[in-house]
C-alpha positions in Angstrom: 0.0 0.0 0.0 1.3 3.4 -0.9 1.3 6.2 1.7 -1.0 8.1 -0.6 -3.8 5.8 0.5 -3.7 7.1 4.0 -5.7 10.1 2.9 -5.8 13.8 4.0 -5.8 14.8 7.7 -9.1 15.7 9.2 -9.8 19.0 10.8 -9.1 20.0 14.4 -11.8 17.7 15.7 -9.8 14.7 14.6 -6.4 15.6 15.7 -4.9 18.9 14.6 -5.9 22.5 14.1 -6.9 23.9 10.8 -4.7 27.0 11.0 -5.1 30.4 9.6 -4.8 31.6 6.0 -5.9 28.3 4.4 -5.0 27.8 0.8 -8.1 25.7 0.1 -9.1 25.8 -3.5 -5.8 27.3 -4.7 -5.0 24.3 -6.9 -8.1 25.1 -9.0 -7.1 28.6 -10.0 -4.7 31.5 -9.6 -3.9 32.8 -6.2 -3.8 36.4 -5.2 -0.6 38.2 -5.8 1.0 41.0 -3.8 0.9 44.3 -5.7 4.7 44.6 -5.7 5.4 41.1 -6.9 5.5 41.5 -10.7 8.2 38.9 -10.5 8.9 36.4 -7.7 12.2 35.8 -6.0 11.7 32.0 -5.9 9.3 29.7 -7.7 8.8 26.0 -7.0 7.7 23.9 -10.0 7.8 20.3 -11.1 6.2 18.6 -8.1 3.4 18.8 -5.5 2.9 20.9 -2.4 1.4 19.8 0.9 -1.7 22.0 1.2 -4.9 21.5 3.2 -3.8 18.1 4.4 -2.9 16.5 1.1 -0.3 16.8 -1.7 -1.6 19.1 -4.5 -0.2 19.5 -8.0 0.6 23.2 -7.7 3.5 25.6 -8.2 4.4 28.0 -5.4 5.9 31.5 -5.7 7.7 33.5 -3.0 8.4 37.2 -2.9 9.8 39.4 -0.1 9.7 36.5 2.3 6.1 35.5 1.8 4.1 33.1 -0.3 2.5 35.1 -3.1 1.0 32.3 -5.2 0.1 28.7 -4.9 -1.8 27.6 -8.0 -1.5 25.6 -11.3 1.9 26.0 -12.8 0.5 27.8 -15.8 -0.9 30.5 -13.5 2.4 30.9 -11.6 4.9 31.0 -14.4 4.1 34.6 -15.3 5.8 35.5 -12.0 9.1 34.1 -13.2 11.6 36.9 -14.2 15.2 37.0 -15.1 16.4 37.0 -11.5 13.9 34.5 -10.2 15.3 31.3 -8.7 13.3 28.5 -10.3 13.5 25.4 -8.1 12.6 22.2 -9.9 11.1 19.9 -7.3 11.8 17.0 -9.7 8.8 15.0 -8.5 9.5 15.8 -4.9 7.2 17.5 -2.3 7.2 21.0 -1.1 6.1 21.2 2.6 5.8 23.8 5.2 9.0 24.1 7.3 8.8 21.6 10.1 8.4 22.9 13.7 9.8 20.8 16.5 7.4 21.3 19.4 9.8 19.8 22.1 13.5 19.7 21.9 16.6 20.9 23.8 18.5 22.5 20.9 20.7 24.7 23.1 21.9 21.7 25.1 22.1 19.4 22.2 24.2 21.8 20.2 26.7 22.2 23.0 26.9 18.4 23.2 27.8 18.3 19.5 30.9 20.2 20.4 31.8 17.9 23.3 32.2 14.1 23.7 29.2 13.2 21.6 28.2 9.5 21.7 24.8 9.9 20.0 26.0 8.1 16.9 26.8 4.8 18.7 24.7 2.2 20.5 27.2 -0.3 22.1 29.2 0.0 25.3 32.6 -0.6 23.7 31.8 2.1 21.1 31.0 4.6 23.8 34.2 3.8 25.7 36.3 4.2 22.5 34.7 7.6 21.8 35.5 8.7 25.4 39.1 7.5 25.1 39.6 9.2 21.7 38.0 12.4 23.0 40.2 12.4 26.1 43.3 11.8 24.0 42.4 14.6 21.6 41.8 17.0 24.5 44.7 16.4 26.9 44.3 19.8 28.6 40.6 19.5 29.3 40.1 19.4 33.1 36.8 17.5 32.6 35.5 15.1 30.0 31.9 16.3 29.3 29.4 15.0 26.8 26.6 12.5 26.5 24.3 10.7 24.1 24.7 7.1 25.4 21.7 4.8 25.7 20.6 2.8 28.8 19.8 -0.3 26.8 23.5 -0.7 26.0 24.2 -1.9 29.5 22.9 -4.7 31.7 19.9 -3.4 33.6 20.5 0.0 32.0 23.3 0.8 34.5 26.9 1.6 33.3 29.6 1.7 35.9 32.4 4.0 37.1 34.9 1.2 36.6 34.3 1.2 32.8 35.1 4.9 32.6 38.1 4.5 35.0 39.6 2.1 32.5 39.8 4.8 29.8 40.0 8.0 31.8 41.3 7.4 35.4 42.9 10.8 36.1 40.2 13.3 35.1 36.5 13.6 36.1 34.1 12.3 33.4 30.4 13.3 33.3 28.3 11.9 30.5 24.5 12.5 30.3 22.3 9.6 29.1 20.5 10.1 25.8 17.2 10.9 27.5 18.8 13.5 29.8 17.5 11.8 33.0 20.8 10.4 34.2 24.5 10.7 34.1 27.4 8.2 33.9 30.4 9.3 35.9 33.8 7.9 36.8 35.4 7.5 40.2 37.2 10.9 40.0 33.9 12.7 39.4 32.3 11.0 42.4 35.3 11.9 44.6 35.1 15.6 43.6 31.4 15.5 44.4 32.1 13.9 47.8 29.7 11.0 47.0 30.2 7.9 49.2 28.2 5.0 50.5 27.0 7.3 53.2 25.5 9.9 50.8 21.7 9.8 50.9 19.7 9.9 47.8 18.1 13.3 47.0 14.3 13.5 47.2 14.1 13.8 43.4 16.7 11.2 42.3 18.7 8.1 43.0 22.3 7.2 43.3 22.7 3.7 41.8 25.0 1.6 44.1 27.3 -1.3 44.3 26.3 -4.1 46.8 28.1 -2.4 49.7 26.4 1.0 49.0 29.3 2.6 47.1 28.0 4.7 44.2 28.4 2.6 41.0 28.8 5.6 38.6 25.2 6.1 37.5 23.2 9.1 38.9 19.4 9.2 38.2 17.4 12.4 37.9 18.1 14.9 40.7 21.2 13.0 41.7 22.9 14.4 38.6 23.1 17.8 40.2 25.3 16.5 43.0 28.3 16.6 40.8 29.9 20.1 40.4 30.1 20.2 36.6 31.9 23.3 35.3 29.7 25.6 33.3 30.5 26.3 29.6 31.4 29.8 28.6 28.6 31.9 27.0 30.6 32.0 23.7 30.9 28.2 23.6 27.2 27.8 24.3 26.2 30.2 21.6 28.4 28.4 19.1 26.7 25.2 20.2 23.3 26.7 19.6 24.3 27.8 16.1 25.6 24.3 15.4 22.3 22.9 16.5 20.4 25.4 14.3 22.4 24.3 11.2 21.7 20.7 12.0 18.0 21.3 12.3 18.0 23.3 9.1 19.4 20.2 7.3 16.3 18.4 8.4 13.9 21.0 7.2 13.1 22.4 10.7 12.5 26.1 10.6 11.3 26.6 14.2 11.1 24.8 17.5 10.1 25.1 21.2 13.1 24.6 23.5 11.6 22.8 26.4 14.1 23.8 29.0 15.2 27.5 29.2 17.3 27.8 32.3 20.4 26.3 33.9 21.5 22.7 33.3 24.6 21.0 34.6 27.5 22.2 32.4 25.5 24.8 30.6 25.1 28.5 31.2 21.6 29.8 31.4 20.4 29.2 27.8 17.9 32.1 28.2 20.8 34.4 27.7 22.3 32.2 25.0 19.2 32.4 22.9 18.9 36.2 23.5 22.5 36.7 22.4 22.0 34.7 19.2 18.7 36.4 18.5 20.0 39.9 19.2 22.9 39.3 16.7 20.6 38.0 14.1 22.4 34.7 14.0 19.2 32.9 15.3 17.2 32.7 12.1 14.8 30.0 13.2 11.6 31.0 15.1 12.0 29.7 18.7 9.7 29.7 21.7 11.5 29.2 25.0 9.8 27.2 27.8 11.0 28.8 31.1 12.1 26.1 33.5 10.0 25.7 36.7 12.5 25.1 39.4 11.1 22.2 41.5 13.4 23.1 44.4 11.6 26.4 44.7 7.9 27.2 45.1 5.4 29.9 44.2 7.9 32.6 45.1 9.6 32.0 41.7 6.6 33.3 39.7 7.7 37.0 39.8 11.1 35.9 38.4 9.3 34.0 35.6 7.2 37.0 34.8 10.3 39.2 34.6 12.1 36.7 32.3 9.1 36.7 30.0 9.0 40.5 30.0 12.6 40.8 28.7 12.7 37.5 26.9 11.4 38.6 23.4 14.4 39.3 21.2 14.3 38.9 17.4 12.9 35.5 16.6 13.0 34.3 20.1 10.3 34.6 22.7 10.2 33.2 26.3 6.4 32.8 26.6 6.0 29.3 28.0 6.6 27.6 31.4 7.9 24.0 31.5 6.8 21.9 34.5 8.4 18.5 34.8 6.0 16.3 36.6 7.8 13.0 36.6 10.7 11.0 35.2 10.9 8.2 32.7 9.7 4.6 32.6 13.1 3.0 32.0 14.5 4.0 35.4 11.1 3.6 37.1 10.7 7.3 37.9 7.7 8.0 35.6 4.7 8.5 37.8 2.3 5.6 37.5 -1.2 4.9 38.8 -0.3 1.3 39.6 3.1 0.0 40.8 5.9 -1.1 38.5 6.5 -4.8 38.3 9.7 -6.6 39.1 11.6 -9.0 36.9 9.3 -11.8 38.0 6.2 -9.9 37.1 5.1 -9.2 40.6 4.0 -5.7 41.8 6.6 -3.6 43.6 6.0 -0.7 46.0 7.3 1.8 43.4 4.8 4.0 41.5 7.5 6.4 40.3 8.2 10.0 41.4 6.2 13.2 41.3 8.6 16.1 41.2 6.3 18.9 42.2 4.2 19.0 45.4 0.5 18.6 44.3 -0.7 21.7 46.2 2.1 23.8 44.8 1.5 22.5 41.3 -2.3 23.3 41.4 -1.7 26.8 42.6 1.2 27.4 40.2 -0.8 26.3 37.2 -3.8 28.5 38.2 -1.6 31.6 38.6 0.5 31.0 35.5 -2.6 30.4 33.5 -4.1 33.6 34.8 -0.9 35.4 33.9 -1.3 34.3 30.3 1.5 31.7 30.2 1.4 28.7 28.0 2.1 25.6 30.2 4.3 22.8 28.8 4.1 19.7 31.0 6.6 16.8 31.0 4.0 14.0 31.7 5.2 10.6 30.8 3.4 8.1 33.2 -0.3 7.7 33.4 -0.4 9.3 36.9 1.5 12.3 35.6 -0.8 12.7 32.6 -3.8 12.6 34.9 -2.3 15.1 37.3 -1.6 17.5 34.4 -5.1 17.2 33.1 -6.6 17.6 36.7 -4.7 20.9 37.3 -5.6 22.2 33.9 -9.2 21.4 34.6 -9.0 23.3 37.9 -7.3 26.3 36.2 -10.0 26.4 33.6 -12.7 26.3 36.4 -11.0 29.2 38.2 -9.9 31.3 35.2 -12.2 30.4 32.4 -11.2 29.3 28.9 -8.4 31.0 27.1 -6.0 30.6 24.1 -2.9 29.8 26.0 -2.5 26.4 24.2 -1.3 24.2 27.0 0.3 20.9 26.1 1.4 17.6 27.6 4.7 16.3 26.2 5.6 12.6 25.9 2.3 11.0 27.1 3.9 7.6 27.0 1.3 5.8 29.1 -2.2 7.3 29.1 -5.1 5.7 30.9 -8.0 5.2 28.5 -10.3 7.2 30.8 -8.0 10.2 30.2 -7.8 10.1 26.4 -11.1 12.1 25.8 -10.0 14.7 28.4 -7.4 16.2 26.1 -10.0 17.5 23.7 -12.4 18.5 26.5 -9.7 20.7 28.1 -8.2 21.8 24.8 -4.9 20.4 26.0 -2.7 19.4 23.1 -0.8 16.1 23.0 2.9 16.8 22.3 4.0 13.5 20.8 7.5 12.1 20.3 6.6 9.6 17.5 10.0 8.1 17.1 9.6 6.3 20.5 6.5 4.3 19.5 8.4 1.3 18.2 10.0 -2.0 19.4 13.6 -1.5 20.3 15.9 -2.7 23.1 15.0 0.0 25.6 11.3 -0.6 25.1 11.4 -4.4 24.9 14.0 -5.0 27.7 13.7 -2.0 30.1 10.1 -1.0 29.8 7.4 -3.5 28.7 8.5 -6.2 31.3 8.1 -3.7 34.1 4.8 -2.3 33.0 3.0 -5.5 32.1 1.0 -6.4 29.0 -2.2 -4.3 29.8 -0.4 -1.1 30.6 2.2 -1.6 27.9 -0.7 -1.5 25.4 -1.6 1.9 26.6 1.7 3.4 25.4 1.8 6.2 22.8 -1.9 6.1 22.0 -1.7 8.5 19.1 -4.5 7.0 17.1 -6.9 7.0 20.1 -6.0 10.6 20.9 -6.6 11.7 17.3 -9.9 9.8 17.1 -11.0 11.4 20.4 -10.4 14.9 19.0 -7.2 15.7 20.7 -5.0 18.3 19.0 -1.7 16.6 18.0 1.6 18.5 17.8 5.0 16.8 17.3 8.5 17.1 18.6 11.6 15.1 18.9 13.0 15.7 22.4 16.4 16.0 20.7 19.1 15.3 21.9 17.2 12.4 23.6 16.5 11.0 20.1 16.9 12.0 16.5 15.4 15.3 15.5 14.6 14.1 12.0 10.9 14.7 11.5 10.8 12.2 8.6 12.1 9.4 10.7 9.4 10.4 13.3 6.7 10.3 10.7 7.9 6.9 9.5 7.3 5.5 13.0 4.0 7.4 13.4 2.6 5.6 10.3 4.4 2.3 10.5 4.8 2.0 14.3 8.3 0.6 13.6 11.6 2.3 12.8 13.2 2.4 9.4 15.5 -0.6 8.9 14.9 -2.0 12.4 12.5 -4.5 14.0 9.6 -4.5 11.5 7.0 -5.8 14.0 4.6 -2.9 14.5 4.2 -1.5 18.0 0.4 -1.6 18.7 -0.4 -0.8 15.1 -4.0 0.3 16.0 -2.4 3.5 17.3 -0.9 4.5 13.9 -1.5 7.8 12.3 -1.9 8.5 8.6 1.0 10.2 6.9 -1.1 13.3 6.4 -1.9 13.4 10.2 1.7 13.0 11.1 3.0 15.6 8.6 0.4 18.1 9.8 1.3 17.5 13.4 5.0 18.4 12.6 4.0 21.5 10.7 0.6 23.2 11.2 0.1 21.6 14.6 3.5 22.6 16.1 3.3 26.1 14.5 -0.1 26.4 16.3 1.4 25.4 19.7 4.1 28.1 19.2 1.3 30.7 18.4 2.7 31.0 14.9 -0.1 29.5 12.9 -1.2 32.9 11.6 2.3 33.3 10.0 3.7 29.9 9.2 3.0 26.1 9.4 1.0 25.9 6.2 1.5 26.7 2.5 -0.9 29.6 1.9 -0.8 32.9 0.2 0.3 35.6 2.7 2.1 33.2 5.0 5.8 33.5 5.6 7.9 31.3 3.3 9.2 28.8 5.8 9.5 25.9 3.5 11.3 22.6 3.0 11.9 20.7 -0.3 11.8 16.9 0.0 13.7 14.7 -2.5 10.6 12.6 -3.1 6.9 12.7 -2.6 6.4 10.2 0.3 2.7 10.1 -0.5 3.6 8.5 -3.8 5.8 5.8 -2.3 5.1 2.9 0.0 4.6 3.8 3.7 7.6 1.6 4.5 9.9 4.1 2.7 8.8 7.3 4.4 11.9 7.5 6.6 14.2 7.3 3.5 13.0 10.7 2.4 15.5 13.5 2.7 15.5 17.3 2.7 17.0 19.0 -0.3 16.5 22.6 0.7 15.2 24.6 3.6 14.0 28.2 3.6 13.2 30.6 6.4 11.2 33.6 5.4 12.2 33.0 1.8 15.9 32.8 2.6 17.7 29.7 1.6 19.4 28.4 4.8 20.3 24.9 3.7 20.9 23.3 0.3 22.0 19.6 0.1 23.7 20.2 -3.2 25.5 23.4 -2.2 
């Protein structure tokens, strides 16, 4: 079956918003033209464009950073002049620029410049990368980086001894791919003063050897116990720009950075973004989610208000607050309604962690909602999802309905009773589609400890769409690949390109049109940019990506093989694969 057979995406009632400035009907005749656009700067011909939830056989013209025509090619060709850049799609697809609704680009970019292990997946590969990096940086006082995966180690736990074997003399601090833990060597533990007598923090766990000595794996809040040196502002800005370039190669023209604040080893990326935006080097459109410090309480709200007030610079705006409600399933910190199982399938006493006091959370959400903030929840376990929906319901009862566009990210396990509440509360589901597949971390570290019934409630994208939830899509990069096309591949096939072909609860699959819309119109909507971008429509900003093929015309099993040829931000070519 070809991907074309999946059909167009429905309107908001079936999963995503319709957006502003629709180009409906544009394929049937000429589109309006701006008065000063006698000739266009760029014209796209020779393929189809994704318009109104389906690929349409139209040409698209761009002038002064905006789309000025989207119509039959014969109607658009008069806009071609001597200086017009005519881009032959060569049978490919023109799509709105992708918008990543949840990533950590500032942090991910800095990691690209450090000891980056994100391209490997085996323990010996990680150790070789660390050894090579240490040898290439003999004067570095710390070895910093990350990108390793828990499923590469027995039980998901690497040890200090492994790192000691390659770097015995300097502290090593390497964050796990999902950002919820750190692998450290003995020297780092010594500098932190961590011993068998060190108590676990309330929001984390020190993994230990049989006698209680830290083994070298720090979970969640325990990561902060190590005094990691902070990168310079200049290095952090360089990392952000490296991240921007990488995202441009994937057709991503905007994103929401889900953690604007301090992070071990990073300067405050609020200032990093403002520096890049002020200089004009930040070309993408970025919304920053201001970090809710769970070690503080309601007294931080005035600080958050102040950061929003001074946080709009260029194409960056800090208009959202990120509240991290729980952890992750793989280390048993995601908040669950029922206990995790042990290896024998018996219930334990562990239901995961809730990072914010329930009373503080309820009042914080009420006040932030009343102050006009968008709320971005990390809610991975079914108890965290329910908690987020409950506090949003309470805020709506107190403040009334609004257009803040709150969203719940990750939604890995959702109790069926809570699925219809997303639409009822106008709470968007911010989905990381790449995770909805069989792979080692899922099959070895998650499903056995959830049990069959609860495992089947994971990543219920299809149920959410059918229940009318608004879907927006993000990657959580650097946790996983930011490539939207790989994410769309999994959303449709419920398996990863070139990996285990067994579909992961295929009844929860999306159509290609639904997935593509979530990564464009849906995520532009969540960033309050749907009146300017996210769709191909006359008058919209020309944030566009050129795909090397039309995935609707190929089998669904090949979606992930699609690549981006060109990326434009406001009509400016910011990436060309053939350049």
